[in-house]
A tleap script that builds the chain and sets N, CA, C and O, in Angstrom:
source leaprc.protein.ff14SB
mol = sequence {
  NMET LYS ARG ASN GLY VAL VAL VAL ALA LEU
  THR MET LEU VAL VAL MET PHE VAL VAL SER
  ASP CYS LEU ALA GLN LYS ALA VAL LYS SER
  ARG GLN LYS HIE ASP THR SER VAL VAL SER
  GLY VAL ILE LYS LEU ALA LYS ASP LYS GLU
  GLY ASN ILE SER ALA ILE THR LEU THR ALA
  GLN ASP GLY THR VAL TYR LYS VAL THR THR
  ASN ASP ALA ALA LYS VAL LEU ASN ASP LYS
  ASP GLY GLN THR VAL ASP LEU SER GLY TYR
  VAL ASP GLU MET ASP GLY GLN LYS TRP PHE
  THR ILE ALA SER GLU LYS THR ARG GLY LYS
  ARG LYS ASN CLYS
}
set mol.1.N position { 230.585 -4.366 116.962 }
set mol.1.CA position { 229.619 -3.314 116.796 }
set mol.1.C position { 228.275 -3.840 116.315 }
set mol.1.O position { 227.224 -3.391 116.771 }
set mol.2.N position { 228.314 -4.800 115.387 }
set mol.2.CA position { 227.062 -5.356 114.883 }
set mol.2.C position { 226.268 -6.012 116.000 }
set mol.2.O position { 225.038 -5.957 116.009 }
set mol.3.N position { 226.953 -6.619 116.921 }
set mol.3.CA position { 226.283 -7.307 118.025 }
set mol.3.C position { 225.499 -6.306 118.878 }
set mol.3.O position { 224.377 -6.594 119.295 }
set mol.4.N position { 226.073 -5.152 119.134 }
set mol.4.CA position { 225.372 -4.117 119.899 }
set mol.4.C position { 224.124 -3.635 119.162 }
set mol.4.O position { 223.090 -3.387 119.782 }
set mol.5.N position { 224.221 -3.503 117.857 }
set mol.5.CA position { 223.071 -3.086 117.058 }
set mol.5.C position { 221.943 -4.105 117.117 }
set mol.5.O position { 220.771 -3.736 117.184 }
set mol.6.N position { 222.295 -5.385 117.093 }
set mol.6.CA position { 221.292 -6.448 117.174 }
set mol.6.C position { 220.618 -6.429 118.541 }
set mol.6.O position { 219.402 -6.589 118.641 }
set mol.7.N position { 221.403 -6.233 119.586 }
set mol.7.CA position { 220.852 -6.183 120.946 }
set mol.7.C position { 219.889 -5.003 121.083 }
set mol.7.O position { 218.809 -5.145 121.657 }
set mol.8.N position { 220.271 -3.859 120.566 }
set mol.8.CA position { 219.407 -2.672 120.623 }
set mol.8.C position { 218.120 -2.921 119.842 }
set mol.8.O position { 217.034 -2.590 120.316 }
set mol.9.N position { 218.232 -3.495 118.665 }
set mol.9.CA position { 217.046 -3.762 117.845 }
set mol.9.C position { 216.103 -4.743 118.546 }
set mol.9.O position { 214.890 -4.534 118.566 }
set mol.10.N position { 216.657 -5.803 119.114 }
set mol.10.CA position { 215.815 -6.770 119.828 }
set mol.10.C position { 215.170 -6.138 121.053 }
set mol.10.O position { 214.000 -6.399 121.335 }
set mol.11.N position { 215.894 -5.330 121.769 }
set mol.11.CA position { 215.340 -4.634 122.938 }
set mol.11.C position { 214.191 -3.734 122.524 }
set mol.11.O position { 213.163 -3.691 123.200 }
set mol.12.N position { 214.353 -3.018 121.426 }
set mol.12.CA position { 213.286 -2.136 120.941 }
set mol.12.C position { 212.055 -2.939 120.535 }
set mol.12.O position { 210.929 -2.508 120.785 }
set mol.13.N position { 212.251 -4.088 119.918 }
set mol.13.CA position { 211.125 -4.936 119.547 }
set mol.13.C position { 210.364 -5.414 120.784 }
set mol.13.O position { 209.133 -5.410 120.803 }
set mol.14.N position { 211.094 -5.819 121.802 }
set mol.14.CA position { 210.455 -6.272 123.037 }
set mol.14.C position { 209.670 -5.125 123.675 }
set mol.14.O position { 208.537 -5.323 124.114 }
set mol.15.N position { 210.251 -3.948 123.728 }
set mol.15.CA position { 209.568 -2.785 124.298 }
set mol.15.C position { 208.310 -2.468 123.503 }
set mol.15.O position { 207.265 -2.192 124.092 }
set mol.16.N position { 208.392 -2.501 122.173 }
set mol.16.CA position { 207.216 -2.221 121.335 }
set mol.16.C position { 206.121 -3.259 121.588 }
set mol.16.O position { 204.942 -2.910 121.640 }
set mol.17.N position { 206.495 -4.517 121.744 }
set mol.17.CA position { 205.516 -5.568 122.015 }
set mol.17.C position { 204.832 -5.333 123.355 }
set mol.17.O position { 203.611 -5.448 123.452 }
set mol.18.N position { 205.597 -5.008 124.380 }
set mol.18.CA position { 205.034 -4.789 125.714 }
set mol.18.C position { 204.094 -3.580 125.701 }
set mol.18.O position { 203.009 -3.633 126.280 }
set mol.19.N position { 204.502 -2.508 125.052 }
set mol.19.CA position { 203.665 -1.312 124.983 }
set mol.19.C position { 202.381 -1.597 124.220 }
set mol.19.O position { 201.307 -1.186 124.658 }
set mol.20.N position { 202.464 -2.290 123.088 }
set mol.20.CA position { 201.248 -2.585 122.314 }
set mol.20.C position { 200.314 -3.501 123.094 }
set mol.20.O position { 199.096 -3.348 123.013 }
set mol.21.N position { 200.860 -4.448 123.847 }
set mol.21.CA position { 200.025 -5.321 124.664 }
set mol.21.C position { 199.322 -4.530 125.756 }
set mol.21.O position { 198.143 -4.755 126.026 }
set mol.22.N position { 200.034 -3.614 126.379 }
set mol.22.CA position { 199.426 -2.774 127.425 }
set mol.22.C position { 198.307 -1.915 126.852 }
set mol.22.O position { 197.254 -1.769 127.472 }
set mol.23.N position { 198.531 -1.349 125.678 }
set mol.23.CA position { 197.499 -0.525 125.042 }
set mol.23.C position { 196.277 -1.360 124.669 }
set mol.23.O position { 195.145 -0.897 124.810 }
set mol.24.N position { 196.497 -2.579 124.197 }
set mol.24.CA position { 195.370 -3.452 123.847 }
set mol.24.C position { 194.564 -3.811 125.089 }
set mol.24.O position { 193.334 -3.816 125.046 }
set mol.25.N position { 195.239 -4.110 126.191 }
set mol.25.CA position { 194.526 -4.434 127.426 }
set mol.25.C position { 193.754 -3.227 127.927 }
set mol.25.O position { 192.644 -3.378 128.438 }
set mol.26.N position { 194.315 -2.034 127.793 }
set mol.26.CA position { 193.621 -0.814 128.206 }
set mol.26.C position { 192.368 -0.606 127.354 }
set mol.26.O position { 191.328 -0.202 127.873 }
set mol.27.N position { 192.462 -0.879 126.049 }
set mol.27.CA position { 191.304 -0.735 125.165 }
set mol.27.C position { 190.194 -1.702 125.558 }
set mol.27.O position { 189.020 -1.332 125.558 }
set mol.28.N position { 190.554 -2.933 125.890 }
set mol.28.CA position { 189.548 -3.920 126.296 }
set mol.28.C position { 188.897 -3.484 127.591 }
set mol.28.O position { 187.676 -3.578 127.718 }
set mol.29.N position { 189.670 -3.009 128.557 }
set mol.29.CA position { 189.109 -2.566 129.828 }
set mol.29.C position { 188.185 -1.386 129.644 }
set mol.29.O position { 187.135 -1.326 130.283 }
set mol.30.N position { 188.548 -0.438 128.783 }
set mol.30.CA position { 187.690 0.727 128.569 }
set mol.30.C position { 186.410 0.328 127.842 }
set mol.30.O position { 185.357 0.920 128.082 }
set mol.31.N position { 186.483 -0.659 126.964 }
set mol.31.CA position { 185.289 -1.117 126.264 }
set mol.31.C position { 184.304 -1.740 127.234 }
set mol.31.O position { 183.094 -1.587 127.070 }
set mol.32.N position { 184.803 -2.438 128.239 }
set mol.32.CA position { 183.925 -3.088 129.193 }
set mol.32.C position { 183.185 -2.084 130.053 }
set mol.32.O position { 182.199 -2.447 130.695 }
set mol.33.N position { 183.623 -0.835 130.091 }
set mol.33.CA position { 182.916 0.190 130.849 }
set mol.33.C position { 181.664 0.653 130.112 }
set mol.33.O position { 180.761 1.220 130.727 }
set mol.34.N position { 181.600 0.417 128.802 }
set mol.34.CA position { 180.432 0.807 128.027 }
set mol.34.C position { 179.269 -0.115 128.361 }
set mol.34.O position { 179.461 -1.242 128.819 }
set mol.35.N position { 178.067 0.379 128.125 }
set mol.35.CA position { 176.893 -0.460 128.315 }
set mol.35.C position { 176.870 -1.554 127.263 }
set mol.35.O position { 177.344 -1.370 126.141 }
set mol.36.N position { 176.313 -2.689 127.640 }
set mol.36.CA position { 176.176 -3.767 126.672 }
set mol.36.C position { 174.998 -3.460 125.756 }
set mol.36.O position { 174.063 -2.754 126.132 }
set mol.37.N position { 175.064 -3.999 124.565 }
set mol.37.CA position { 173.988 -3.877 123.591 }
set mol.37.C position { 173.380 -5.254 123.383 }
set mol.37.O position { 174.066 -6.269 123.502 }
set mol.38.N position { 172.100 -5.285 123.075 }
set mol.38.CA position { 171.436 -6.531 122.710 }
set mol.38.C position { 171.095 -6.445 121.233 }
set mol.38.O position { 170.418 -5.516 120.792 }
set mol.39.N position { 171.570 -7.425 120.475 }
set mol.39.CA position { 171.308 -7.471 119.044 }
set mol.39.C position { 170.631 -8.798 118.727 }
set mol.39.O position { 171.102 -9.860 119.134 }
set mol.40.N position { 169.523 -8.729 117.998 }
set mol.40.CA position { 168.808 -9.922 117.550 }
set mol.40.C position { 169.061 -10.083 116.062 }
set mol.40.O position { 169.004 -9.117 115.302 }
set mol.41.N position { 169.343 -11.319 115.653 }
set mol.41.CA position { 169.576 -11.539 114.243 }
set mol.41.C position { 169.906 -12.981 113.929 }
set mol.41.O position { 169.838 -13.859 114.790 }
set mol.42.N position { 170.261 -13.203 112.687 }
set mol.42.CA position { 170.529 -14.548 112.168 }
set mol.42.C position { 172.036 -14.777 112.107 }
set mol.42.O position { 172.794 -13.933 111.628 }
set mol.43.N position { 172.449 -15.939 112.603 }
set mol.43.CA position { 173.856 -16.330 112.624 }
set mol.43.C position { 174.219 -17.035 111.322 }
set mol.43.O position { 173.459 -17.867 110.825 }
set mol.44.N position { 175.387 -16.697 110.773 }
set mol.44.CA position { 175.917 -17.375 109.592 }
set mol.44.C position { 177.351 -17.778 109.906 }
set mol.44.O position { 178.186 -16.937 110.237 }
set mol.45.N position { 177.628 -19.074 109.798 }
set mol.45.CA position { 178.964 -19.600 110.057 }
set mol.45.C position { 179.692 -19.846 108.744 }
set mol.45.O position { 179.117 -20.401 107.808 }
set mol.46.N position { 180.949 -19.436 108.671 }
set mol.46.CA position { 181.805 -19.750 107.527 }
set mol.46.C position { 182.819 -20.782 108.008 }
set mol.46.O position { 183.401 -20.636 109.082 }
set mol.47.N position { 183.026 -21.830 107.202 }
set mol.47.CA position { 183.938 -22.901 107.594 }
set mol.47.C position { 185.052 -23.057 106.575 }
set mol.47.O position { 184.870 -22.786 105.388 }
set mol.48.N position { 186.221 -23.502 107.059 }
set mol.48.CA position { 187.341 -23.751 106.171 }
set mol.48.C position { 187.231 -25.153 105.577 }
set mol.48.O position { 186.243 -25.848 105.817 }
set mol.49.N position { 188.218 -25.571 104.817 }
set mol.49.CA position { 188.186 -26.871 104.136 }
set mol.49.C position { 188.098 -28.046 105.098 }
set mol.49.O position { 187.546 -29.092 104.756 }
set mol.50.N position { 188.642 -27.879 106.303 }
set mol.50.CA position { 188.607 -28.957 107.301 }
set mol.50.C position { 187.308 -28.967 108.100 }
set mol.50.O position { 187.102 -29.848 108.934 }
set mol.51.N position { 186.431 -27.995 107.850 }
set mol.51.CA position { 185.166 -27.936 108.571 }
set mol.51.C position { 185.219 -27.126 109.854 }
set mol.51.O position { 184.244 -27.088 110.605 }
set mol.52.N position { 186.344 -26.478 110.112 }
set mol.52.CA position { 186.471 -25.626 111.290 }
set mol.52.C position { 185.847 -24.263 111.012 }
set mol.52.O position { 185.916 -23.767 109.887 }
set mol.53.N position { 185.250 -23.667 112.007 }
set mol.53.CA position { 184.624 -22.357 111.839 }
set mol.53.C position { 185.712 -21.304 111.689 }
set mol.53.O position { 186.584 -21.161 112.546 }
set mol.54.N position { 185.642 -20.566 110.580 }
set mol.54.CA position { 186.655 -19.543 110.311 }
set mol.54.C position { 186.119 -18.128 110.521 }
set mol.54.O position { 186.900 -17.194 110.704 }
set mol.55.N position { 184.801 -17.959 110.498 }
set mol.55.CA position { 184.202 -16.641 110.706 }
set mol.55.C position { 182.740 -16.805 111.096 }
set mol.55.O position { 182.085 -17.774 110.712 }
set mol.56.N position { 182.245 -15.853 111.858 }
set mol.56.CA position { 180.840 -15.838 112.259 }
set mol.56.C position { 180.298 -14.445 111.980 }
set mol.56.O position { 180.908 -13.446 112.363 }
set mol.57.N position { 179.158 -14.381 111.314 }
set mol.57.CA position { 178.492 -13.096 111.111 }
set mol.57.C position { 177.103 -13.143 111.719 }
set mol.57.O position { 176.479 -14.200 111.817 }
set mol.58.N position { 176.640 -11.988 112.120 }
set mol.58.CA position { 175.302 -11.814 112.679 }
set mol.58.C position { 174.615 -10.747 111.853 }
set mol.58.O position { 175.062 -9.601 111.823 }
set mol.59.N position { 173.527 -11.114 111.179 }
set mol.59.CA position { 172.753 -10.144 110.419 }
set mol.59.C position { 171.561 -9.747 111.264 }
set mol.59.O position { 170.649 -10.544 111.488 }
set mol.60.N position { 171.575 -8.503 111.731 }
set mol.60.CA position { 170.521 -8.006 112.616 }
set mol.60.C position { 169.220 -7.828 111.852 }
set mol.60.O position { 169.193 -7.830 110.621 }
set mol.61.N position { 168.151 -7.677 112.603 }
set mol.61.CA position { 166.831 -7.517 111.998 }
set mol.61.C position { 166.739 -6.267 111.127 }
set mol.61.O position { 165.943 -6.224 110.189 }
set mol.62.N position { 167.557 -5.240 111.432 }
set mol.62.CA position { 167.535 -4.023 110.613 }
set mol.62.C position { 168.461 -4.116 109.399 }
set mol.62.O position { 168.607 -3.147 108.655 }
set mol.63.N position { 169.092 -5.290 109.196 }
set mol.63.CA position { 169.968 -5.507 108.048 }
set mol.63.C position { 171.440 -5.242 108.312 }
set mol.63.O position { 172.275 -5.516 107.450 }
set mol.64.N position { 171.780 -4.716 109.478 }
set mol.64.CA position { 173.177 -4.463 109.816 }
set mol.64.C position { 173.908 -5.787 109.982 }
set mol.64.O position { 173.417 -6.697 110.649 }
set mol.65.N position { 175.087 -5.890 109.371 }
set mol.65.CA position { 175.883 -7.110 109.467 }
set mol.65.C position { 177.047 -6.856 110.413 }
set mol.65.O position { 177.815 -5.910 110.241 }
set mol.66.N position { 177.159 -7.723 111.420 }
set mol.66.CA position { 178.235 -7.650 112.398 }
set mol.66.C position { 179.146 -8.856 112.212 }
set mol.66.O position { 178.669 -9.971 112.001 }
set mol.67.N position { 180.442 -8.638 112.288 }
set mol.67.CA position { 181.380 -9.745 112.399 }
set mol.67.C position { 181.465 -10.058 113.881 }
set mol.67.O position { 181.652 -9.156 114.698 }
set mol.68.N position { 181.331 -11.326 114.235 }
set mol.68.CA position { 181.358 -11.722 115.637 }
set mol.68.C position { 182.788 -12.088 116.013 }
set mol.68.O position { 183.435 -12.887 115.336 }
set mol.69.N position { 183.269 -11.498 117.093 }
set mol.69.CA position { 184.598 -11.808 117.599 }
set mol.69.C position { 184.619 -13.267 118.032 }
set mol.69.O position { 183.794 -13.687 118.844 }
set mol.70.N position { 185.553 -14.040 117.497 }
set mol.70.CA position { 185.607 -15.472 117.806 }
set mol.70.C position { 186.448 -15.705 119.046 }
set mol.70.O position { 187.629 -16.045 118.968 }
set mol.71.N position { 185.808 -15.514 120.197 }
set mol.71.CA position { 186.439 -15.784 121.477 }
set mol.71.C position { 185.741 -16.981 122.118 }
set mol.71.O position { 184.908 -17.619 121.474 }
set mol.72.N position { 186.060 -17.292 123.354 }
set mol.72.CA position { 185.446 -18.446 124.019 }
set mol.72.C position { 183.926 -18.317 124.099 }
set mol.72.O position { 183.218 -19.314 123.955 }
set mol.73.N position { 183.417 -17.113 124.326 }
set mol.73.CA position { 181.970 -16.909 124.428 }
set mol.73.C position { 181.263 -17.214 123.105 }
set mol.73.O position { 180.091 -17.591 123.104 }
set mol.74.N position { 181.961 -17.053 121.985 }
set mol.74.CA position { 181.352 -17.288 120.670 }
set mol.74.C position { 181.154 -18.773 120.373 }
set mol.74.O position { 180.431 -19.120 119.438 }
set mol.75.N position { 181.774 -19.644 121.142 }
set mol.75.CA position { 181.642 -21.085 120.902 }
set mol.75.C position { 180.203 -21.567 121.038 }
set mol.75.O position { 179.850 -22.606 120.480 }
set mol.76.N position { 179.365 -20.831 121.771 }
set mol.76.CA position { 177.955 -21.230 121.909 }
set mol.76.C position { 177.218 -21.124 120.583 }
set mol.76.O position { 176.115 -21.653 120.447 }
set mol.77.N position { 177.813 -20.447 119.600 }
set mol.77.CA position { 177.173 -20.278 118.294 }
set mol.77.C position { 177.571 -21.349 117.288 }
set mol.77.O position { 177.068 -21.350 116.164 }
set mol.78.N position { 178.464 -22.261 117.667 }
set mol.78.CA position { 178.996 -23.249 116.727 }
set mol.78.C position { 177.933 -24.125 116.077 }
set mol.78.O position { 178.156 -24.623 114.973 }
set mol.79.N position { 176.791 -24.330 116.716 }
set mol.79.CA position { 175.721 -25.149 116.133 }
set mol.79.C position { 174.472 -24.322 115.845 }
set mol.79.O position { 173.369 -24.866 115.790 }
set mol.80.N position { 174.636 -23.011 115.662 }
set mol.80.CA position { 173.496 -22.112 115.478 }
set mol.80.C position { 173.392 -21.552 114.063 }
set mol.80.O position { 172.689 -20.564 113.848 }
set mol.81.N position { 174.071 -22.155 113.099 }
set mol.81.CA position { 174.053 -21.648 111.731 }
set mol.81.C position { 172.618 -21.528 111.219 }
set mol.81.O position { 171.869 -22.505 111.215 }
set mol.82.N position { 172.246 -20.336 110.793 }
set mol.82.CA position { 170.919 -20.094 110.250 }
set mol.82.C position { 169.858 -19.813 111.296 }
set mol.82.O position { 168.711 -19.536 110.944 }
set mol.83.N position { 170.205 -19.875 112.556 }
set mol.83.CA position { 169.220 -19.643 113.619 }
set mol.83.C position { 169.207 -18.183 114.045 }
set mol.83.O position { 170.208 -17.473 113.939 }
set mol.84.N position { 168.051 -17.757 114.528 }
set mol.84.CA position { 167.906 -16.416 115.069 }
set mol.84.C position { 168.263 -16.453 116.549 }
set mol.84.O position { 167.768 -17.295 117.299 }
set mol.85.N position { 169.124 -15.532 116.958 }
set mol.85.CA position { 169.578 -15.474 118.350 }
set mol.85.C position { 169.488 -14.043 118.863 }
set mol.85.O position { 169.445 -13.089 118.086 }
set mol.86.N position { 169.461 -13.913 120.174 }
set mol.86.CA position { 169.587 -12.633 120.846 }
set mol.86.C position { 170.948 -12.647 121.522 }
set mol.86.O position { 171.221 -13.509 122.357 }
set mol.87.N position { 171.800 -11.698 121.163 }
set mol.87.CA position { 173.129 -11.631 121.748 }
set mol.87.C position { 173.285 -10.350 122.552 }
set mol.87.O position { 172.851 -9.276 122.135 }
set mol.88.N position { 173.903 -10.483 123.693 }
set mol.88.CA position { 174.220 -9.335 124.527 }
set mol.88.C position { 175.735 -9.187 124.498 }
set mol.88.O position { 176.463 -10.160 124.697 }
set mol.89.N position { 176.204 -7.978 124.253 }
set mol.89.CA position { 177.641 -7.781 124.197 }
set mol.89.C position { 178.017 -6.368 123.839 }
set mol.89.O position { 177.269 -5.424 124.092 }
set mol.90.N position { 179.190 -6.232 123.244 }
set mol.90.CA position { 179.764 -4.933 122.957 }
set mol.90.C position { 179.956 -4.757 121.456 }
set mol.90.O position { 180.452 -5.653 120.773 }
set mol.91.N position { 179.560 -3.601 120.955 }
set mol.91.CA position { 179.708 -3.285 119.536 }
set mol.91.C position { 180.894 -2.341 119.370 }
set mol.91.O position { 181.007 -1.334 120.069 }
set mol.92.N position { 181.766 -2.682 118.441 }
set mol.92.CA position { 182.910 -1.845 118.085 }
set mol.92.C position { 182.904 -1.658 116.581 }
set mol.92.O position { 182.356 -2.481 115.848 }
set mol.93.N position { 183.513 -0.581 116.124 }
set mol.93.CA position { 183.658 -0.376 114.687 }
set mol.93.C position { 185.127 -0.222 114.375 }
set mol.93.O position { 185.814 0.627 114.941 }
set mol.94.N position { 185.605 -1.064 113.455 }
set mol.94.CA position { 186.995 -1.014 113.024 }
set mol.94.C position { 187.047 -1.157 111.516 }
set mol.94.O position { 186.410 -2.039 110.941 }
set mol.95.N position { 187.805 -0.289 110.887 }
set mol.95.CA position { 187.994 -0.327 109.435 }
set mol.95.C position { 186.672 -0.343 108.685 }
set mol.95.O position { 186.544 -1.014 107.661 }
set mol.96.N position { 185.688 0.393 109.191 }
set mol.96.CA position { 184.403 0.492 108.521 }
set mol.96.C position { 183.492 -0.713 108.693 }
set mol.96.O position { 182.430 -0.775 108.073 }
set mol.97.N position { 183.886 -1.668 109.521 }
set mol.97.CA position { 183.065 -2.851 109.768 }
set mol.97.C position { 182.651 -2.881 111.229 }
set mol.97.O position { 183.405 -2.466 112.109 }
set mol.98.N position { 181.445 -3.376 111.477 }
set mol.98.CA position { 180.959 -3.492 112.843 }
set mol.98.C position { 181.313 -4.861 113.389 }
set mol.98.O position { 181.108 -5.881 112.732 }
set mol.99.N position { 181.848 -4.869 114.602 }
set mol.99.CA position { 182.234 -6.096 115.279 }
set mol.99.C position { 181.416 -6.228 116.547 }
set mol.99.O position { 181.132 -5.240 117.225 }
set mol.100.N position { 181.038 -7.463 116.862 }
set mol.100.CA position { 180.254 -7.730 118.058 }
set mol.100.C position { 181.006 -8.739 118.916 }
set mol.100.O position { 181.348 -9.827 118.454 }
set mol.101.N position { 181.260 -8.369 120.171 }
set mol.101.CA position { 181.895 -9.267 121.130 }
set mol.101.C position { 180.824 -9.728 122.107 }
set mol.101.O position { 180.198 -8.909 122.780 }
set mol.102.N position { 180.614 -11.032 122.185 }
set mol.102.CA position { 179.507 -11.601 122.951 }
set mol.102.C position { 179.774 -11.591 124.444 }
set mol.102.O position { 180.865 -11.928 124.905 }
set mol.103.N position { 178.735 -11.190 125.198 }
set mol.103.CA position { 178.739 -11.339 126.654 }
set mol.103.C position { 177.837 -12.515 127.021 }
set mol.103.O position { 178.171 -13.296 127.913 }
set mol.104.N position { 176.679 -12.650 126.330 }
set mol.104.CA position { 175.779 -13.792 126.560 }
set mol.104.C position { 174.895 -13.999 125.339 }
set mol.104.O position { 174.755 -13.109 124.501 }
set mol.105.N position { 174.294 -15.199 125.248 }
set mol.105.CA position { 173.494 -15.594 124.081 }
set mol.105.C position { 172.242 -16.305 124.531 }
set mol.105.O position { 172.236 -17.021 125.532 }
set mol.106.N position { 171.164 -16.093 123.763 }
set mol.106.CA position { 169.912 -16.822 123.997 }
set mol.106.C position { 169.320 -17.149 122.638 }
set mol.106.O position { 169.033 -16.251 121.847 }
set mol.107.N position { 169.134 -18.439 122.366 }
set mol.107.CA position { 168.562 -18.851 121.092 }
set mol.107.C position { 167.063 -18.666 121.129 }
set mol.107.O position { 166.414 -18.965 122.131 }
set mol.108.N position { 166.518 -18.174 120.036 }
set mol.108.CA position { 165.080 -18.009 119.916 }
set mol.108.C position { 164.508 -19.182 119.148 }
set mol.108.O position { 164.365 -19.093 117.929 }
set mol.109.N position { 164.181 -20.255 119.797 }
set mol.109.CA position { 163.585 -21.400 119.123 }
set mol.109.C position { 164.582 -22.106 118.238 }
set mol.109.O position { 165.779 -21.823 118.282 }
set mol.110.N position { 164.082 -23.033 117.428 }
set mol.110.CA position { 164.973 -23.826 116.593 }
set mol.110.C position { 164.717 -23.589 115.117 }
set mol.110.O position { 165.125 -24.408 114.292 }
set mol.111.N position { 164.067 -22.514 114.759 }
set mol.111.CA position { 163.799 -22.274 113.340 }
set mol.111.C position { 165.063 -21.903 112.610 }
set mol.111.O position { 165.976 -21.303 113.177 }
set mol.112.N position { 165.106 -22.264 111.356 }
set mol.112.CA position { 166.253 -21.949 110.505 }
set mol.112.C position { 165.828 -20.869 109.527 }
set mol.112.O position { 164.740 -20.936 108.955 }
set mol.113.N position { 166.678 -19.880 109.334 }
set mol.113.CA position { 166.451 -18.815 108.359 }
set mol.113.C position { 167.597 -18.855 107.372 }
set mol.113.O position { 168.744 -18.620 107.752 }
set mol.114.N position { 167.319 -19.143 106.138 }
set mol.114.CA position { 168.411 -19.198 105.134 }
set mol.114.C position { 168.035 -18.387 103.931 }
set mol.114.O position { 168.808 -18.302 102.977 }
savepdb mol mol.pdb
quit
């Protein structure tokens, strides 16, 4: 009997994983239907003890702070700490924080703002 219970529990876990993955993919697809936003601001990189980038923030000219989604497109910011950039992408709000997912980036000169 215990074996049947374990099989049912594992099956339910697999189903929950598949459903959550489908919902996440649907959310990403629906987000891409929105218009892109262009945000100009200063990039700030946070690094861990090994020197790897652990977080990226973008402080817009109006003072709004965005957490930048660390995906492949965000790698262009790895050497932009303190620089002003123009980013094109998608803005989302989760848990009271604004998140920015990059579609494209353009650096505005080489000045540093700290």
